[in-house]
C-alpha positions, 0 to 999 in steps of 0.5 A: 500500500502506498503512502497516498492510500495510507493517508486516505485511510487515516483521514477516514477517521476524522472527516466525512470521506467515502469508501467506494467499491466498484465492480462489474456485474449483471443488469436488471430492474428495481426491487423492493425487499431484501434481508441479511441472511448472515452477519458474521463478526470475527474479532481479534483482540491483542491487548487493547487493540481490537480488529473486527471483520464484519461480513454481511450476506444479503439475500433478495427474495424477490424477482427483481433487483434492488438496493440495500442500505444498512446504517450502523454505529461504531465507536466514534474513534474506530478506524475503518480500513478495508471494504470488500465485495464478492463478485462472481465468487471473487473478493474485490477490495475497495478504495478510499476516495473523497466524498463527492467522487465516491457518490458520483462513482456510485451513482454512475455504476448503479445507473449502469446496473453494475455492482457497486458498494459505498461505505459512507462515514457520516460522522460521530461514529455513524456509517452507511453501507449501500449495495446495488444491485442484489440479483433476483433470488440471489445473494451478495456478500460484503466485508468491512474491517475496522480497528479500535482501542478498547475502553475500560470499565472497572477491571475489564476491557469492553468490546461493543457492536452498537448496532443498526440506526434509523434509515436502514432498509434491513432491520433483522439478521437471520443468523448472527455469529460473533467469534472473538480471539483474545490475547492479552499480555499476562493472560485473561482471568474471565470473559463476561457476557453483557448482552448475549450468552457467551460460549468460552473456550480456554486456551491461547488465544482464548476464544468466545462466541455468540450465535443468535437467529432472527435477531434485531440489528438494533440490539447491541452485542457487548462482552467484557474481557477481564485480564489478569492485569490491564494492558498499557494504555498506549498502543504502538503499531508499525505498518508495512511501509515502516511507519509507526503509529501511536495511540493512547487511552486517557480515562478520567479519574473514577471519582471527580471532586464536585466543584464548589457551587458559585452564586450566579447573577443572571440577566435574561435580555429578550428582544420584543421589537417589531423585527422579532414578530412571528417565529423569531419571537417564539424561538426567543421566548422558548430560549428565555424560558429554558434559561429561566428553568435552569436557574437554581434557588441560590441564583439571582436573576433579572428579566430585561425586555427591550424594544423601543423602550426597556422594561426590567423585572423586578424593579428593586434588583435581581430576584432569587430564582425561587419557583414563585419568582420564576413562574411570575417571570415566565408569565410575563415572557409568554405575554410579550408582543413584538412591536417598535424599534430595537434599543439593545444598547439600553438593555445592555446598560440596564443589565450592567446596572443590575450587577451590584456585587462585583464578586458575583459574576454576571451572566447574560442571556441575550435573545435577539435577531441582532437588528439594532435600530435605536440607541446607536451612534457612529464612532469617530473615524480612527486617525491615520496610521503614522508612516514609519518614514515620516517619524521625526529623527 
């Protein structure tokens, strides 16, 4: 594999690239139904590094060709580094190409009634696999290989297949099989099932397996590996080209100290000018009510409504955020009507005036469309910069 291909695979983890696999096959017509006959996962665990090979065998029970879309989740930091598809009994590997190029290739080949497969990184661990066409009463096999660093839960390493997400045209798998080979320096004390019953066979490597029939693809598969000693939190691997890659798992402390609660003085500024009429005012009211709802009783707050004029509640300074005070303020917010100009500057001055105690930070929540029409003034032009050559010696 050349440097360009390796760079493309590495970028796949951090940006919405597409993997496109294009192979020639037969032509046909549209279809409406497909299932996954078998989903096979082969998991190889080496210390903290897990490499999973997922093979999906689609079956088309109709007399027409069809497209299958399978959306699923992986760990957000999982790296997909291989896609392959079987055509006429031969395994055809895919290639990493940019977003726009992959979509164009997929559409062109699909329109020509040849077999492409497109694996799309949607971001934040979400993926979509599209396959077209699947021959009438035929099958189609696709393979995805990805790697991830296993997270810890207490004294265990956790492997998890999160499952299907919305937008898939396939919902269930007729035969789900998971087989894991586990090697951890120092040995493995136990393997614990979390979501399914596990069959475990001791040895080197230790093997564990799950098999389910007619199960939902939404159901996650998870098991825990309990090593005799947790492996190092850093992983180093060297590729075929001699380049070395490092990764580290940095879990937070098990118990984080609760930060001291600081008093807050909050001012909610709500624009009720004419430009806010309609959906803008409704959105601003919803935002102000949300901010109000999140205040605690030890907080103090003021409500400042501005348009052509500025109205402040309460008159005598910030009020404690008790249930009664918040209910009274909420009633006023819901009754607002949009009218007149916008004097945002006056509202900000009013908020600053409510900050009587400098030791308590003032938090501003401003809900406005930003169209200031009153209370503004032009600043004088800035003096010209002095030319270095014209400075007196």
